[in-house]
C-alpha positions as CSV (number, residue, x, y, z in Angstrom):
1,S,39.6,57.8,69.8
2,D,42.5,56.4,67.9
3,D,40.3,55.4,65.0
4,Q,41.3,58.0,62.4
5,E,38.7,56.9,59.9
6,A,35.9,57.5,62.4
7,K,37.4,60.9,63.2
8,Y,37.4,61.7,59.5
9,E,33.8,60.6,59.1
10,A,32.8,62.6,62.1
11,A,34.7,65.7,60.8
12,M,32.9,65.5,57.4
13,K,29.5,65.1,59.1
14,A,30.2,68.1,61.3
15,Y,31.3,70.1,58.3
16,E,28.3,69.2,56.3
17,R,25.9,70.2,59.1
18,G,27.7,73.5,59.5
19,D,29.3,72.7,62.9
20,Y,32.6,74.3,61.8
21,M,34.1,74.5,65.3
22,H,34.0,70.7,65.8
23,A,34.9,70.0,62.2
24,N,37.9,72.3,62.5
25,Q,39.1,70.5,65.7
26,L,38.7,67.1,64.1
27,F,40.4,68.1,60.8
28,E,43.2,69.7,62.7
29,N,43.7,66.5,64.7
30,L,43.8,64.5,61.5
31,L,46.4,66.7,59.8
32,L,49.5,64.9,61.1
33,Y,47.9,61.5,60.7
34,S,46.9,62.0,57.1
35,R,50.2,63.4,55.9
36,G,51.5,61.1,53.1
37,R,48.2,59.2,52.9
38,D,45.4,59.3,50.4
39,M,43.2,61.3,52.7
40,A,45.7,64.1,53.1
41,E,44.4,66.2,50.2
42,K,40.8,66.2,51.5
43,V,41.7,66.7,55.1
44,N,43.8,69.8,54.3
45,L,41.1,71.2,52.0
46,Y,38.3,70.7,54.5
47,Y,40.4,72.0,57.3
48,A,40.8,75.2,55.4
49,K,37.1,75.2,54.5
50,S,36.1,74.7,58.1
51,L,38.2,77.6,59.2
52,L,36.5,79.7,56.5
53,G,33.1,78.6,57.7
54,G,34.1,79.5,61.2
55,E,35.0,83.0,60.0
56,D,38.7,82.6,60.9
57,Y,39.6,84.2,57.6
58,Y,43.3,84.8,58.3
59,S,44.0,81.1,59.2
60,A,41.7,79.9,56.4
61,G,43.6,82.0,53.9
62,Y,46.9,80.6,55.1
63,Q,45.6,77.0,54.9
64,F,44.3,77.5,51.4
65,E,47.7,79.0,50.3
66,S,49.4,76.0,51.9
67,F,47.0,73.6,50.1
68,V,48.0,75.1,46.8
69,K,51.7,74.7,47.6
70,W,51.4,71.2,48.9
71,F,48.9,69.9,46.2
72,P,49.6,72.1,43.1
73,Y,48.2,69.5,40.7
74,S,45.1,68.7,42.7
75,K,41.7,69.1,41.1
76,Y,40.9,71.4,44.1
77,A,43.9,73.7,43.6
78,E,41.9,76.2,41.6
79,E,39.2,76.5,44.3
80,A,41.9,76.8,47.0
81,L,43.7,79.6,45.2
82,F,40.4,81.5,44.8
83,Q,39.5,81.0,48.4
84,A,42.9,82.1,49.6
85,A,42.4,85.4,47.7
86,F,38.8,85.6,49.0
87,C,39.9,85.2,52.6
88,K,42.2,88.2,52.1
89,Y,39.3,90.1,50.6
90,L,37.2,89.4,53.7
91,E,40.1,90.5,55.9
92,A,40.7,93.8,54.0
93,P,39.9,96.7,56.4
94,D,37.9,99.9,55.9
95,Y,39.6,102.5,53.6
96,T,40.6,104.6,56.6
97,L,43.0,101.9,57.9
98,D,46.2,100.4,56.5
99,Q,45.5,98.9,53.0
100,T,48.3,96.2,53.0
101,L,45.7,93.4,53.0
102,T,43.7,95.1,50.3
103,K,46.8,95.2,48.0
104,Q,47.7,91.6,48.9
105,S,44.1,90.5,48.0
106,I,44.3,92.3,44.7
107,D,47.6,90.5,44.0
108,A,46.1,87.2,45.0
109,F,43.1,87.6,42.7
110,Q,45.4,88.7,39.9
111,E,47.4,85.5,40.4
112,Y,44.2,83.5,40.2
113,V,43.1,85.2,37.0
114,E,46.5,84.7,35.4
115,K,46.7,81.1,36.4
116,Y,43.1,80.2,35.5
117,P,42.0,82.6,32.8
118,N,39.2,80.4,31.5
119,S,37.7,79.8,34.9
120,E,34.0,80.6,35.5
121,R,35.1,82.6,38.6
122,V,37.2,85.1,36.7
123,A,34.3,87.5,36.4
124,E,33.7,87.3,40.2
125,A,37.4,87.8,40.8
126,N,37.5,90.9,38.6
127,K,34.4,92.3,40.4
128,L,36.0,91.8,43.8
129,M,39.3,93.4,42.5
130,D,37.3,96.4,41.4
131,E,35.8,96.7,44.9
132,L,39.2,96.6,46.4
133,R,40.6,99.2,44.0
134,E,37.7,101.5,44.9
135,K,38.9,101.1,48.5
136,L,42.4,102.2,47.5
137,I,41.0,105.1,45.6
138,E,39.0,106.2,48.6
139,K,42.1,105.9,50.8
140,D,44.2,108.1,48.5
141,F,41.5,110.8,48.3
142,Y,41.0,110.6,52.0
143,N,44.8,111.1,52.6
144,A,44.9,114.1,50.3
145,Y,41.9,115.6,51.9
146,N,43.4,115.2,55.4
147,Y,46.3,117.4,54.3
148,Y,43.8,120.1,53.3
149,K,41.8,119.6,56.5
150,T,44.9,120.0,58.7
151,M,45.9,123.2,56.8
152,Q,48.9,121.7,55.1
153,Y,48.0,123.3,51.8
154,Q,51.1,122.7,49.8
155,A,51.0,119.0,50.7
156,A,47.3,118.9,49.9
157,Q,48.0,120.4,46.4
158,V,50.7,117.9,45.7
159,S,48.6,114.9,47.0
160,F,45.6,115.9,45.0
161,K,47.7,116.4,41.8
162,N,49.2,112.9,42.4
163,F,45.7,111.6,42.9
164,L,44.7,113.0,39.5
165,N,47.8,111.6,37.9
166,D,47.2,108.1,39.4
167,Y,43.5,108.0,38.6
168,P,42.9,110.2,35.5
169,D,39.7,108.5,34.5
170,L,37.7,109.0,37.7
171,S,35.1,111.6,36.8
172,E,33.3,111.6,40.1
173,K,36.4,112.2,42.2
174,R,38.2,114.3,39.6
175,E,36.1,117.4,40.1
176,S,36.4,117.3,43.9
177,A,40.2,116.8,43.7
178,M,40.5,119.8,41.3
179,Y,38.4,121.9,43.6
180,Y,40.6,121.2,46.5
181,I,43.7,121.9,44.5
182,V,42.4,125.4,43.7
183,L,41.2,125.9,47.3
184,A,44.5,124.8,48.8
185,G,46.3,127.1,46.3
186,Y,44.1,130.0,47.5
187,E,44.8,129.3,51.1
């Protein structure tokens, strides 16, 4: 159909009933038409939300970031900035894998907290950042332990010492790291 208003209404109905695939297709189709019109803000926002609902976190994060750039003074900009960071959080892999997305997610949540310090979602953002930091801590400990496991004892000692310097207040990992420093020195 060439009736863009009908497409918009159908997209909103599909989104509201949780049919994110159809909503996504319709909003994507409306993106070019809506540019420069009153409906552009909502079309872009709900396009990103439909991607998030459809569990396409990478694309949703990109669209939320784009929304913030295109509509920085929108009343939805705060929500979009949080959702962009949240999408990165959802994409962040297990601690045994590369942690680039984890670091990007922490940076994105930090940007949100700095930009909206009085938001009611700051506590949630801080909680999610703590989870992501735990993942980075696990990664650093795991890397140091792998040196020990592969009998590279000098590298293990250095890595565990660096781990203790980077995270001096971690009582639960501190004892294990010190134990492996001594063990690696013995070996």
